[in-house]
N, C-alpha and C positions, 0 to 999 in steps of 0.2 A: 268485823267493821261497826264505824260508827255513826248514827246517821245525824245526819247537822238538817234531812227535812226542813225541818220548826224552825229553824234561826233563817234570818232574813238580812242579818249582817255579819259579814263573818271579815272576823281582821284577823291579818296575817300579820306579825313578824316577818325583818327580809334576813340580816344575814341568818347564817343556817340553819333560817326555815324555806324562805320564796329559793337561795342563792347560797351554794356555797363561797361565800365569799371573808371568812373566815382566814385561809389561811392567804387569803391577799391582801388584808387588812395584816394582821402577822408579820409579815413581811416590810408592806408600806411602814406601819411602826420602828420596828426595827432599824428600816435605810432612818428613818425622819428621824431616831436619838440617836443612831449613830453618826449623825452628819454634826446634826449643832448639840451632840449632850456628852459626848465621847462616851456610851456606853453601849454595847450589846445585852440586848433584851429576851429571854428569854420567851414562846411563845406564853407560856405560863405563865411570865409574870407581867406581861402588853394584856393579857386578859384578867389581870388582877385589879388594870386600870379600867377598867371600860364602865359604865355608867354617864352617858353623857355622850357628845357628838365630839368630834373626826376633832375641832378645831378645841373644843373644849378639854380634851383628854391633852391636846399638845400645852394647852400652856399650863394647864397644874404642873407638867409634870417639870415646862420652861420658866420656871415663874422666880423670879428675882434677874432672869435674863432683861436684857433692855424689847424694847416696842417691837424696834426693829427687824431685831432678829429671832422673837415669836412669829411678827408675823412671813416674814422669808421663810419659817420651818411650817408655816401652816400650806401658804403657797407651795413649797416641794412636795409635803403630804399629797398634795391634792394632781401636782404634777410625775409621781410618781403610780399614784393610788392607778391611772390613765394610763400612764403608760402600762404597765404590770398586768393590764385586766383582760386580756384576749389571753395571754400565757398562762392566767391561774383561771381561767373557766372556759377555757374551750371546748373542757368538754362536761357542754352546763347539761343538764339533765331535763332534757323537751316535753318530758314527762308532766312535770312539775307547771310550767309554761300552758299546757294543754288541760289541764289538769281548772285551774286555774281559769280558764278564760272559756272554756264550760259551763262554770260555779258562777263567773261574771254574766251567765247567757239569762241566767235565771235567776240569780241576788247579785245583792251590794256587795262589795269587794272591796277591803280597808285595807292600808299596812299604818301600822302605830311599829316605827322603829325607835330607836338609839341612834342611828347616823340621823347629820344634819341633812341638809336640801341636797349639799352640792354635791358630798359623796353618795346620796340616795341618788340624786339626778345623771352619774354619768357610770353606775350601772344599771337605771333602765333603759337608761337609751342601747347602753352597748349591748342588754339582755332581750333587748325589742319587748321588754312591758310598758311603752310606752301610751296611757291613756290609757290605759285597761282597768286602772285600778278608779272606785266612786269617787276618793275622796284620802289625803294619807297626810300624816301625823307625824313629821322627825319632830330630832329629842331639839329643833328648833324653831319650834311653835308649842311649847308648852315653859312652864316653873319650873317645874322639877321632873327628872330624870328616872324614870323603873326602875325600881318596881317600884314607885307613888301611881301611880292609878289617874292620873288628873288627864295622859293623850286617852284615856278609853271610856272621863266622862266624857272628853271634850269632843268625840264621837258619839258614843250617847245621843248630848245634842245636840251636834250637826244633822244626825237625820229623825230627833227629835222623838225617837223610841226605845220601846221596855230593853233592860237590861238583859234580859229575859231568851230577849232575840235575838239579842248577840251570843257570840262565844269567836273567843280566839286561840289563836296556834301561833304556838311560838317552842323557838329548841332549850331554854334557857330559865332558870330559877326565878330573874326578874321580869319575864313573858307569867309567869305562871304566878306569881307572885301580884303583881301587877289584876290581872285579871281577879283575883281573888276578893281580894283589896277593894274592887269597881263591884266583884256581887256579879259576875260574868263569867259563864262559865271557858276553861282550859282545856285545850285539845299540846299535849307536851308532846315534842314529833324528835324520832329519831331517824328524816330523810339521809342526815351525808352524814352521823357519825351516833354512837352511841354514849346519849350524855344520862345523868344522874340527876335526879330532881330531888332535891334534899323537901320541898313540899309536893304533894301531889298533887295532881293535873285532877281533874275530869278523867280522863281520857290519857288515852297513849298509842303514836300515829307510827309503825316503822314503814310507812310508805306511804304515798297520798292516795295510792287507793286503795285505803281503806278508810279511806273516805267519799260517804256516801249521799246523796244530796238531793 
């Protein structure tokens, strides 16, 4: 068991941590780049593009194209993301939602995500996470994406709290690296798939019920 009872601010990544949205992200990017860049990318190729919001990923991949085309691609991405959302997340793990609700009744709960606000808002609304979190930091709110710790520093400053009173829960190397850089303990999670971390988190969780608070 992982005891976080002494922590006051519990910070969660979103994609692959709170919700199994990664397959949805892969397919939405795949459709977008197929339509606007005439290329078919594998999940692995798309994953290598991660690091920044959806809009920034599209802009980098379509660099050199006219702004009108890039803007159209961004709108297309979010339309597909929203339209496919229910199909890809119809078997949502409600255990995670209920556990976070219970934690939120006693502690501050926060999201620090590489998603932009627009995609995150769609998912929070569709999954029933509206108004659950005390604070949210998306990639749109910072200058430097994960694994840079800027977003975590922003959270610490917002709550005016010591890093030792926070813990960051995420599924990627970028999450663990940003936590370590910020001096915040980390939990690497395998709640949806087996992740191999190149940097060692403080703890590894295989189910959210591993965590006691």
